[in-house]
NUMITI-618949 format. One record per residue: x, y, z of N, C-alpha, C, CB in turn; residue in three letters. Coordinates in steps of 0.1 Angstrom, whole numbers, padded with zeros to 4 digits, always signed. Atoms other than C-alpha are relative to their C-alpha. Glycine has a CB too. Example, Ala and Ser with C-alpha at 12.3 -4.5 7.8 and 13.67 -1.06 7.14 Angstrom:
residues 2
+0009-0012+0000+0123-0045+0078+0009+0012+0000-0010+0000+0012ala -0009-0011+0000+0137-0011+0071-0008+0011+0008+0004+0005-0014ser 
This chain:
residues 291
+0004+0014-0003+0246-0049+0217+0012-0008+0003-0009-0006-0011met -0012+0008-0004+0270-0072+0235+0000-0013-0009+0000-0004+0015ser +0000+0012+0007+0282-0104+0219-0009-0011+0005+0015-0006+0000leu +0009+0010-0006+0263-0125+0244-0014+0002-0004+0002+0000+0015ala +0014-0002+0003+0231-0108+0237-0003-0002-0015-0005+0014+0003ser +0002+0002+0015+0237-0109+0199-0002-0015-0003+0012+0005-0007ala +0001+0014+0003+0241-0147+0201-0014-0005+0003+0010-0007+0009gln +0014+0005-0003+0205-0150+0215-0010+0006-0009-0003+0003+0014ser +0009-0006+0009+0190-0129+0187-0002-0009-0012+0005+0014-0004val +0003+0008+0012+0173-0148+0159+0005+0007-0013-0015-0004-0001arg -0005-0005+0012+0188-0144+0125-0009-0003-0012+0015-0005-0004arg +0008+0002+0012+0171-0141+0091+0006-0011-0008-0001+0013-0009val -0004+0011+0008+0172-0173+0071-0003+0003-0015-0008-0013+0005val +0004-0003+0014+0153-0161+0040-0011+0010+0001-0005-0013-0007ala +0011-0009+0001+0129-0134+0028-0008-0005-0012+0005+0014-0003gln +0009+0006+0010+0099-0147+0008-0009+0011-0006-0008-0012+0005his +0008-0011+0006+0083-0121-0016-0014-0005-0002+0006+0005-0013pro +0014+0003+0004+0046-0119-0021-0002-0001-0015-0009+0010+0006ser +0004+0001+0014+0033-0131-0054-0013+0008-0003-0001-0015-0005lys +0012-0007+0003+0007-0108-0070-0010-0010-0007+0002+0012-0009arg +0010+0010+0005-0025-0129-0076-0014+0006+0003+0002-0014+0007asp +0013-0007-0002-0055-0106-0079-0012-0009-0001-0001+0013-0009asp +0013+0007+0000-0090-0119-0073-0010+0009-0006-0004-0007+0014ile +0009-0010+0006-0112-0100-0098+0007+0013+0002-0014+0000+0007gly -0005-0014-0002-0107-0063-0088+0007+0001+0013-0010+0010-0002asp -0006-0001-0013-0093-0072-0054+0015-0003-0001-0007-0011+0009leu -0014+0002+0000-0056-0066-0052+0004-0010+0011+0007+0014+0003ile -0004+0011-0009-0040-0097-0036+0014-0004-0002-0009-0013-0003thr -0014+0005+0000-0005-0106-0027+0001-0012+0010+0010+0011+0005arg +0000+0012-0008+0005-0140-0013+0015-0004+0002-0008-0012-0006arg -0014+0005-0002+0039-0148+0003+0001-0014+0004+0007+0009+0011pro +0000+0014-0004+0029-0182+0016-0013-0007-0003+0002+0000+0016leu -0012+0007+0005+0028-0207+0001+0007+0007-0011-0003-0015-0003pro -0007-0006+0011+0055-0197-0023+0010-0010-0006+0008+0013+0005gly -0009+0010+0008+0081-0212-0047+0011-0007+0009+0007+0008-0011pro -0011+0006-0009+0107-0217-0019-0005-0004+0014+0011+0010+0002gln +0005+0003-0014+0084-0223+0011-0015-0004-0001+0001+0013+0009leu +0013+0006+0000+0054-0246+0012-0008+0004+0012+0001-0015-0002glu +0006-0004-0012+0046-0239+0048+0011+0005+0010-0009-0011+0006gln -0009-0004-0011+0061-0224+0079-0006-0005+0013+0003+0016+0000leu +0007+0008-0010+0048-0250+0103+0001+0007+0014+0007-0014+0002asp +0014+0004+0003+0023-0243+0119-0008+0009-0009-0008-0002+0013pro +0007-0010+0009+0015-0214+0095+0000-0005-0014+0007+0014+0002phe +0002+0006+0013+0001-0224+0062-0001+0009-0012-0012-0008+0000leu +0005-0008+0011-0011-0195+0041-0002+0014+0005-0013-0006-0006phe +0003-0014-0003-0012-0157+0040-0004+0007-0013+0012+0007+0007leu +0004-0009+0010-0032-0135+0017+0000+0014+0005-0014-0004-0006asn +0000-0014-0003-0027-0097+0017-0009+0007-0010+0014+0006+0001his +0009-0007+0010-0057-0079+0001+0001+0015+0002-0014-0005+0003his -0001-0014+0000-0053-0043-0008+0015+0004+0003-0009+0006+0011gly +0010-0010-0002-0046-0016+0001-0005+0006-0013+0006+0011+0009pro +0006-0006+0011-0070-0001-0023-0013+0008+0004-0003-0010-0011gln +0012-0007-0003-0100+0022-0024-0011-0004-0010+0003+0016-0001thr +0012+0004+0008-0134+0010-0036-0009+0012-0003-0008-0011+0007tyr +0010-0010+0003-0158+0034-0053-0013-0002+0006-0001+0003-0015pro +0014+0002-0005-0194+0040-0042-0006-0010-0010-0007+0013+0000ala +0008+0010+0007-0218+0013-0054+0009-0011-0007-0008+0007-0011asn -0009+0010+0005-0191-0014-0057-0005-0014+0003+0014+0002+0007asn +0004+0014-0001-0193-0052-0058+0005-0006+0013+0004-0008-0011gly -0005+0005-0013-0174-0057-0025+0009-0012-0002-0011-0003+0009gly -0009+0011-0001-0154-0087-0015-0007-0012-0006+0004-0003+0014leu +0006+0011+0007-0159-0119-0035-0001-0014+0007+0009-0002-0012pro -0001+0013-0007-0157-0145-0007-0014-0004+0006+0010+0002+0011phe +0013+0005-0004-0192-0159-0007+0001-0014+0007-0009-0002-0012gly -0001+0013-0008-0201-0192+0011+0010-0010-0005-0014-0006+0001pro -0010+0011+0004-0173-0218+0010+0004-0007+0013+0013+0007-0007his -0002+0008-0012-0162-0246+0033+0015+0000+0004-0004-0014-0003pro -0014+0003-0005-0131-0253+0055-0001-0012+0010+0006+0013+0007his -0002+0010-0010-0119-0282+0076+0015-0001+0004-0006-0014-0005arg -0013+0005-0005-0088-0290+0097+0010+0011+0004+0006-0007-0011gly -0009-0011-0004-0073-0255+0105-0008+0012+0005+0009+0003-0012phe +0006-0012-0005-0080-0220+0117+0003+0012-0010+0005+0004+0014glu -0002-0012+0008-0084-0187+0098+0001+0012+0010-0010+0002-0011thr -0001-0012-0008-0072-0154+0114+0000+0011-0010+0013+0000+0009val +0002-0011+0010-0084-0123+0095+0002+0013+0007-0014-0001-0006thr -0003-0013-0006-0070-0088+0103-0005+0010-0009+0016+0001+0001phe +0006-0011+0008-0090-0059+0091+0008+0013+0003-0016+0002+0003ile -0008-0011-0001-0065-0031+0086-0007+0013-0004+0013-0001-0007leu +0008-0012+0004-0088-0007+0067-0013-0006-0005+0007+0008-0011gln +0013+0005+0005-0125-0010+0058-0007-0008+0010+0002-0008-0012gly +0008+0008-0008-0149-0035+0072-0003-0013-0007-0013+0007+0004ser +0002+0014+0005-0158-0072+0069-0011-0006+0007+0013-0008+0001leu +0012+0007-0006-0191-0090+0074+0003-0015+0000-0013+0003-0007ala -0002+0015-0001-0188-0127+0086-0013-0006+0003+0011-0003+0011his +0011+0008-0004-0215-0153+0087+0004-0015-0003-0013+0003-0009ala -0004+0014+0001-0211-0191+0091-0011-0010+0003+0012-0003+0008asp +0010+0011-0002-0230-0224+0093-0002-0004+0015+0003-0012-0008ser +0002+0002-0014-0225-0225+0131-0007+0012+0006+0014-0001+0007ala +0009-0011-0004-0247-0194+0133+0007+0012+0006-0010-0005+0010lys -0007-0012-0004-0220-0168+0140-0002+0011-0010+0015-0003+0003his +0001-0012+0009-0225-0133+0125+0007+0012+0006-0014+0003-0004gln -0006-0012-0006-0205-0101+0129+0004+0009-0012+0012-0003+0009ser -0007-0009+0009-0193-0070+0111+0011+0006+0008-0010+0011-0006val -0012-0004-0007-0157-0062+0121+0006+0012-0008+0010-0011+0002ile -0005-0013+0006-0142-0027+0114+0015+0001+0001-0007+0012+0006his -0014-0002+0000-0107-0014+0109+0006-0001+0014+0003+0014-0006ala -0007+0002-0012-0083-0025+0136-0005-0013+0007-0002+0011+0009gly +0005+0012-0006-0104-0056+0144+0006-0013-0006-0015+0000-0001gly -0005+0013+0003-0097-0093+0141-0011-0010+0001+0012-0004+0009val +0009+0012-0001-0117-0125+0133+0009-0012+0002-0009-0001-0012gln -0008+0013-0002-0104-0159+0146-0011-0011-0001+0007+0000+0014trp +0009+0011+0002-0123-0189+0132+0007-0013+0000-0008+0002-0013met -0005+0014+0000-0116-0225+0140-0010-0008-0008+0001-0006+0015thr +0008+0008+0009-0129-0245+0111-0002-0014+0006+0006-0001-0014ala +0001+0013-0006-0122-0277+0129-0006-0011-0009-0008+0001+0013gly +0006+0012+0006-0145-0306+0119-0007+0004-0013-0010-0007+0009ser +0006-0005+0012-0161-0284+0092-0010+0011+0002-0007-0012-0007gly +0009-0012-0001-0178-0251+0086-0001+0006-0014+0006+0010+0010ile +0002-0008+0012-0192-0231+0058-0001+0015+0004-0013-0004-0009val +0000-0014-0004-0185-0193+0060+0000+0009-0012+0011+0003+0010his -0001-0010+0010-0188-0162+0040+0007+0013+0006-0014+0004-0006ala -0007-0013-0004-0166-0130+0042-0003+0010-0011+0015-0002+0002glu +0004-0009+0010-0182-0102+0023-0001+0014+0006-0014-0004-0005ile +0000-0014-0004-0185-0064+0024-0014+0003+0005+0004+0009-0011ser +0013-0003-0005-0214-0051+0046-0007+0011-0009+0001+0006+0014pro +0007-0009+0009-0241-0030+0029+0005+0014-0001-0015+0000+0004pro -0004-0014+0000-0228+0004+0039+0013+0001-0008+0002+0005+0014glu -0012-0001+0008-0194-0004+0023-0003-0002-0015+0010-0011+0004phe +0004+0002+0014-0211-0016-0009-0006+0013-0005-0010-0011-0002leu +0006-0013+0004-0230+0017-0010+0010+0011-0001-0011+0004+0010arg -0008-0012-0002-0203+0042+0001+0014-0003-0006+0001+0004+0014asp -0014+0002+0003-0170+0025-0008+0009+0004+0011+0003+0006-0013gly -0010-0005-0010-0138+0035+0009+0013-0009-0001-0006+0000+0014gly -0013+0008+0000-0103+0021+0017-0002-0014+0006+0011+0008+0008pro +0001+0014-0004-0098-0016+0022+0014-0006+0000-0010-0008-0009leu -0012+0008-0001-0069-0037+0034-0002-0010+0011+0013+0009+0004glu +0003+0011-0008-0072-0071+0049+0011-0011-0001-0014-0007-0003ile -0009+0011+0000-0048-0099+0059-0008-0013+0004+0013+0002+0008leu +0006+0013-0005-0059-0136+0062+0011-0010+0001-0012-0005-0009gln -0010+0010-0003-0036-0161+0078-0007-0013+0004+0009+0004+0012leu +0005+0013-0004-0043-0199+0080+0010-0006+0009-0002-0009-0013trp -0008+0007-0010-0030-0217+0111-0004-0014+0001-0001+0007+0014val +0003+0015+0000-0027-0255+0111-0004-0004+0014+0012-0008-0005asn +0004+0007-0012-0042-0278+0137+0007-0013+0000-0015-0001+0002leu -0005+0014-0001-0025-0310+0149-0011-0010-0002+0008-0002+0013pro +0010+0011+0003-0042-0343+0140-0011-0001+0011+0007-0013-0002ala +0009+0002-0011-0058-0346+0174-0010+0011+0002+0007-0003+0013his +0009-0012-0002-0075-0312+0171-0007+0003-0013+0007+0012+0005leu +0006-0004+0013-0085-0312+0134-0015-0001+0000+0006-0009-0011lys +0014+0002+0000-0120-0324+0142-0007+0007+0012-0004-0015-0001met +0006-0008-0011-0126-0299+0170-0013+0007-0005+0010+0011+0005ser +0013-0007+0003-0160-0282+0172+0004+0014-0006-0009+0001+0013glu -0003-0014+0005-0160-0251+0150-0004+0011+0010-0008+0002-0013pro +0003-0011-0009-0159-0218+0168+0005+0013-0007+0007-0002+0014arg -0003-0013+0007-0156-0181+0159+0000+0011+0011-0010+0003-0011tyr +0000-0012-0009-0146-0149+0178+0003+0012-0010+0011-0001+0011val -0003-0012+0007-0148-0115+0162+0002+0012+0010-0012+0004-0009gly -0004-0010-0010-0131-0086+0180+0001+0014-0007+0013-0003+0007leu -0003-0014+0005-0133-0048+0173+0013+0005+0006-0012+0009+0004gln -0013-0006-0004-0102-0027+0178+0000+0002+0015+0003+0012-0008gln +0000-0004-0014-0112-0015+0212+0001-0012+0010-0013+0008+0004glu -0002+0012-0008-0112-0051+0225+0013-0007+0000-0011-0010-0004ser -0013+0005+0001-0076-0057+0216+0010+0009+0007+0004-0002-0015ile -0009-0009-0008-0050-0044+0241+0011+0005-0009+0006-0008+0011pro -0011-0007+0007-0026-0019+0226+0011+0003+0010-0005+0013-0008ala -0011+0000-0010+0007-0022+0245+0011+0009-0005+0005-0014+0004ile -0012-0008+0003+0034+0005+0244+0012-0008+0002+0000+0013+0008ala -0013+0008-0001+0068-0010+0237+0011+0010+0004+0003-0007-0013leu -0011-0009-0005+0101+0003+0252+0006+0009-0011+0010-0008+0007pro -0007-0007+0011+0115+0014+0218-0009+0010-0007+0006-0009-0009gly +0009-0010+0006+0085+0036+0209-0011-0006-0009+0008+0009-0008gly +0010+0006+0008+0064+0010+0190-0012-0004+0008+0006-0013-0006gly +0012+0004-0006+0030-0004+0198-0003-0014-0005-0012+0010-0003glu +0004+0014+0002+0019-0041+0200-0014-0002+0003+0009-0010+0007leu +0014+0004-0002-0017-0051+0195-0001-0014+0003-0010+0004-0012ser -0001+0014-0004-0020-0083+0215-0013-0007-0002+0003+0000+0015leu +0012+0008+0005-0045-0107+0199-0001-0013+0008+0000-0002-0015ile +0001+0013-0006-0036-0140+0214+0014-0003+0007-0003-0012-0010ala -0012+0004-0007-0010-0153+0239+0003+0010+0011+0011+0000-0010gly -0005-0008-0011+0010-0137+0267+0010+0010-0004+0005-0009+0012glu -0010-0010+0002+0030-0105+0267+0003+0007+0012-0004+0010-0012trp -0005-0006-0012+0049-0096+0298-0011+0004+0010+0008+0013-0004gln +0011-0002-0010+0019-0099+0321-0014+0002-0005+0004+0011+0009gly +0013-0002+0007-0008-0091+0296-0004-0013-0007+0000+0012-0009asp +0005+0012+0007-0030-0118+0280-0010+0005-0011-0007-0010+0009thr +0009-0003+0012-0046-0115+0245-0014-0005+0002+0006-0005-0013gly +0014+0004-0002-0084-0118+0243-0004-0013-0007-0009+0010-0005pro +0003+0013+0007-0083-0149+0220+0007-0011+0007+0004+0000-0015ile -0006+0013-0006-0078-0183+0238+0001-0010-0012-0009-0005+0011glu -0002+0009+0012-0063-0205+0211+0001-0015+0005+0013+0004-0007thr -0001+0014-0003-0063-0243+0209+0014-0005+0002-0007-0008-0010leu -0013+0005+0001-0026-0246+0204+0011+0009+0005+0004-0003-0015thr -0010-0009-0006-0009-0218+0223+0006+0010-0009+0010-0008+0007gly -0005-0010+0010-0004-0195+0193+0001+0014+0007-0009+0001-0013ile -0001-0014-0003+0009-0160+0200-0002+0008-0013+0014+0003+0006phe +0003-0008+0012-0004-0134+0176-0002+0015+0004-0013-0006-0007met +0001-0014-0002-0001-0097+0173+0002+0008-0013+0011+0005+0011ser -0005-0009+0010+0003-0067+0150+0009+0010+0007-0012+0006-0008thr -0009-0010-0005+0031-0042+0154-0001+0013-0008+0015-0005+0000leu -0002-0013+0007+0033-0005+0146+0013+0006+0005-0012+0010+0003arg -0013-0005-0004+0068+0009+0147+0002+0014-0007+0012-0009-0004leu -0003-0012+0006+0075+0046+0141+0015+0001-0004-0003+0012+0010pro -0013-0002+0005+0106+0058+0123+0010+0001+0012+0001+0013-0009thr -0010-0001-0011+0137+0052+0145-0002-0010+0011+0001+0014+0005gly +0003+0009-0011+0121+0026+0168+0009-0012-0001-0015-0004+0000ala -0007+0013-0001+0141-0004+0179-0007-0008+0011+0015+0001+0002gln +0007+0009-0010+0123-0033+0196+0007-0013+0001-0015-0001-0003glu -0005+0014-0002+0136-0065+0211-0012-0008+0005+0012+0000+0010arg +0012+0007-0003+0108-0090+0211+0003-0014+0005-0010+0000-0012leu -0004+0013-0005+0111-0121+0233-0008-0011-0007-0003-0001+0015pro +0007+0012+0006+0103-0155+0217+0008-0012+0006+0002+0000-0016val -0006+0012-0006+0109-0188+0234+0008-0008-0011-0010-0009+0007ala -0007+0008+0010+0136-0209+0216-0008-0012-0004+0013-0005+0007pro +0007+0012+0006+0122-0236+0193-0013+0004-0006-0002-0010+0011gly +0013-0004+0006+0090-0217+0185+0002+0006-0014-0008+0009+0009arg -0001-0005+0014+0083-0209+0148-0005+0014+0000-0007-0009-0009gln +0005-0014+0001+0081-0171+0142-0006+0002-0013+0012+0009+0002val +0007-0004+0012+0057-0157+0117+0002+0016+0000-0015-0004-0001phe -0003-0014+0001+0069-0122+0106-0003+0005-0014+0014+0004+0005leu +0003-0005+0013+0053-0104+0077+0000+0016+0000-0014-0005-0005tyr -0001-0014+0001+0062-0068+0067-0012+0005-0009+0013+0005-0006val +0012-0005+0007+0028-0052+0058+0004+0013-0008-0011+0003+0010val -0004-0012+0006+0044-0018+0051+0012+0006+0008-0011+0011-0001glu -0011-0006-0006+0075+0002+0058+0013-0007-0002-0003+0001+0015gly -0014+0005+0002+0113-0003+0059+0005-0004+0014+0009+0010-0007asp -0006+0004-0013+0128-0023+0088+0012-0009-0003-0011-0008+0007val -0010+0010+0000+0158-0044+0096-0004-0010+0011+0014+0006+0002thr +0003+0011-0010+0154-0078+0114+0014-0006+0003-0010-0010-0006val -0013+0005-0004+0185-0089+0133+0011+0006-0008+0000-0015-0002gly -0010-0007+0007+0205-0063+0114-0001-0001-0015+0013-0004+0004gly +0002+0002+0015+0193-0074+0079-0012+0007-0005-0001-0015-0003glu +0011-0007+0006+0172-0051+0058-0011-0009-0005+0005+0009-0011pro +0012+0009+0004+0137-0066+0053-0009+0009-0009-0007-0005+0013ala +0007-0007+0010+0115-0057+0024-0015+0000+0003+0003-0006-0014lys +0014+0001-0002+0078-0047+0025-0006-0011-0009-0006+0014-0005pro +0008+0011+0007+0053-0074+0014+0009-0013-0001-0004+0005-0014his -0008+0012-0001+0079-0101+0023-0003-0007+0014+0015+0003-0001his +0001+0008-0012+0075-0129+0048+0015-0003+0004-0007-0014-0002leu -0014+0001-0005+0107-0129+0069+0002-0013+0008+0004+0013+0008ile -0002+0013-0006+0118-0164+0078+0013+0001+0009+0002-0012-0010glu -0012-0001-0009+0141-0165+0109+0002-0014+0006-0003+0010+0011val -0004+0013-0006+0159-0194+0126-0008-0002+0013+0015-0002+0002asp +0008+0003-0012+0144-0212+0156+0009+0000+0013-0007-0013-0001arg -0008-0002-0012+0174-0206+0179-0001+0014+0005+0015-0003-0004ala +0001-0014-0006+0177-0176+0202-0013+0002+0007+0002+0010-0011gly +0011-0002-0009+0153-0161+0226-0007+0014-0003+0004+0000+0014asp +0005-0013+0003+0145-0128+0209+0001+0004-0015+0006+0011+0009ser +0000-0005+0013+0138-0109+0177+0003+0015+0001-0013-0003-0008leu -0003-0015+0000+0153-0074+0171-0004+0006-0013+0015+0002+0003val +0005-0007+0012+0135-0051+0147+0003+0015+0002-0015-0003-0002ile -0002-0014+0001+0146-0016+0137-0008+0006-0011+0015+0004-0001asp +0008-0006+0010+0124+0007+0118+0007+0013-0006-0015+0004+0005ala -0006-0012+0006+0139+0032+0093-0011+0009-0006+0010-0004-0011ser +0012-0008+0004+0104+0044+0083-0012-0005+0009-0003+0000-0015ser +0011+0005-0007+0070+0041+0099-0004-0014-0006-0013+0010-0001asp +0001+0013+0005+0062+0004+0096-0012-0007+0008+0013-0008+0002ala +0010+0009-0006+0035-0022+0103+0003-0014-0003-0015+0004-0005arg -0004+0014+0002+0041-0059+0107-0010-0009+0007+0014-0003+0006leu +0007+0011-0006+0023-0091+0115+0010-0009+0007-0009-0008-0010leu -0009+0007-0008+0041-0109+0143-0007-0010+0009+0008+0010+0009phe +0006+0011-0008+0032-0143+0157+0011-0011+0002-0012-0005-0006gly -0008+0011-0001+0048-0175+0168-0008-0012+0006+0013+0003+0009his +0008+0012-0005+0037-0211+0176+0010-0012+0001-0012-0003-0008gly -0007+0013-0001+0049-0246+0184-0001-0007-0014-0006-0009+0011glu -0001+0008+0012+0060-0267+0154-0008-0013+0002+0015-0003-0004val +0008+0012-0001+0035-0295+0147+0007-0012-0005-0013+0002-0008ile -0009+0010+0005+0058-0316+0126-0009-0013-0003+0011-0004+0010asp +0009+0011+0005+0030-0338+0110-0001+0001-0015-0014-0001+0008glu +0003-0001+0014+0022-0346+0074-0011+0010-0002-0003-0014-0006pro +0011-0010+0004+0001-0319+0057-0004-0004-0014+0006+0014+0000val +0006+0003+0013-0022-0330+0029-0012+0010-0002-0005-0015-0001tyr +0010-0010+0002-0042-0301+0016-0006-0001-0014+0006+0014+0002ser +0007+0000+0013-0068-0297-0012-0010+0012+0001-0007-0013-0003his +0009-0012+0000-0083-0262-0017-0003+0004+0015-0014-0003-0006gly +0004-0005-0013-0102-0253+0015+0001-0010+0012-0014+0006+0000pro -0002+0011-0010-0093-0285+0034+0015-0003+0003-0008-0013-0004phe -0014+0003-0004-0061-0292+0053+0000-0011+0010+0008+0013+0006val +0000+0012-0009-0057-0327+0068+0014-0006+0000-0011-0010-0005met -0013+0007-0001-0029-0353+0073+0001-0010-0011+0001-0007+0013asn -0001+0010+0010-0038-0378+0046-0010+0002-0012-0003-0014+0006thr +0009-0001+0011-0054-0381+0012-0014-0005+0003+0006-0007-0012arg +0013+0006-0003-0081-0403+0026-0009+0010+0008+0002-0013+0008glu +0008-0009-0008-0091-0376+0051-0005+0012-0009+0009+0006+0011glu +0005-0010+0010-0094-0351+0022-0012-0005-0007+0012+0004-0010ile +0012+0006+0007-0117-0374+0003-0012+0000+0009+0004-0015-0004val +0011+0000-0010-0138-0378+0035-0005+0014+0002+0005-0006+0013gln +0004-0014-0002-0139-0340+0039-0009+0005-0012+0012+0010+0001ala +0007-0004+0012-0151-0335+0003-0014-0007+0001+0007-0004-0013ile +0013+0007-0001-0178-0362+0008-0009+0006+0011+0003-0015+0003glu +0008-0006-0011-0189-0347+0041-0006+0013-0004+0008+0001+0013asp +0005-0013+0004-0192-0313+0026-0012-0002-0011+0011+0009-0006tyr +0010+0002+0011-0211-0325-0005-0013-0006+0005+0006-0010-0010gln +0013+0006-0006-0236-0344+0018-0006+0009+0010+0003-0013+0006his +0006-0009-0009-0243-0313+0038+0004-0001+0015-0014-0001-0001gly -0004+0003-0014-0225-0324+0070+0007+0012+0006+0008-0012+0001arg -0006-0013-0005-0209-0289+0074-0011+0010+0004+0010+0006-0010phe +0011-0009-0001-0243-0273+0076-0001+0009-0012+0002+0009+0013gly +0002-0009+0011-0256-0246+0053+0000+0014+0003-0013-0003-0007gly -0001-0014-0002-0254-0209+0048-0006+0007-0012+0015+0004+0003leu +0006-0009+0010-0275-0184+0029+0004+0014+0003-0015-0002-0001asp -0003-0014-0002-0262-0149+0025-0005+0008-0012+0015+0002+0002val 
């Protein structure tokens, strides 16, 4: 790599380890928020559930009906399956390799639970859920939901031997199936041992890079599994080398740079807006959901 090209490669600023925070019998790791990083604007939160194997006749996922306002949830089903239902009348069961993108916007109640066949038969389960912030002028957008199975997500062969599953945004002439409100780029990466990929990212955009599994280096620095890799916002590319088979979550977006006031499932700009969200939910203004 020449000096000129090296100068345009983003460098690692910090690596943020996931904290183990199981939910009942659901293995859960969370790198964001963490002790050294409250948010990675516009990215707010990541839970990594599993990997684990559920026995037959299990209790399934514990995420019954609950509200959200002011942001988006992006859920990646790596293994297993996930049933979604919400107060805007969306329903789906998404299987391994699929993705759910929900805009909570002005307010929604949703449930993310295991479908009946998973409860009956059990099996492997691994799920990531990412929260993406919305700017103030979009926080009260109409709620919406898209659920995609693996076959609806383009799998693009990369020059270094890897594969990019394009969920949202543009990639060298291809367009992901999710049209986002804020121009977020989102993908998952699979890199075989020995792969090296140079991934373009426009200067100034915030990169979200999480190592789901495997050993990689980012910009020449070894990166650890179950770590969120924070890189600088200079440069026009990200260089990743895989020393073992690896899987990563790779996205980027424009920095919002607004106050963030959050309380549980609500993310707004001020305390007053949080109080209003709680009141609206308690008075049934998000709609109802029975599962």
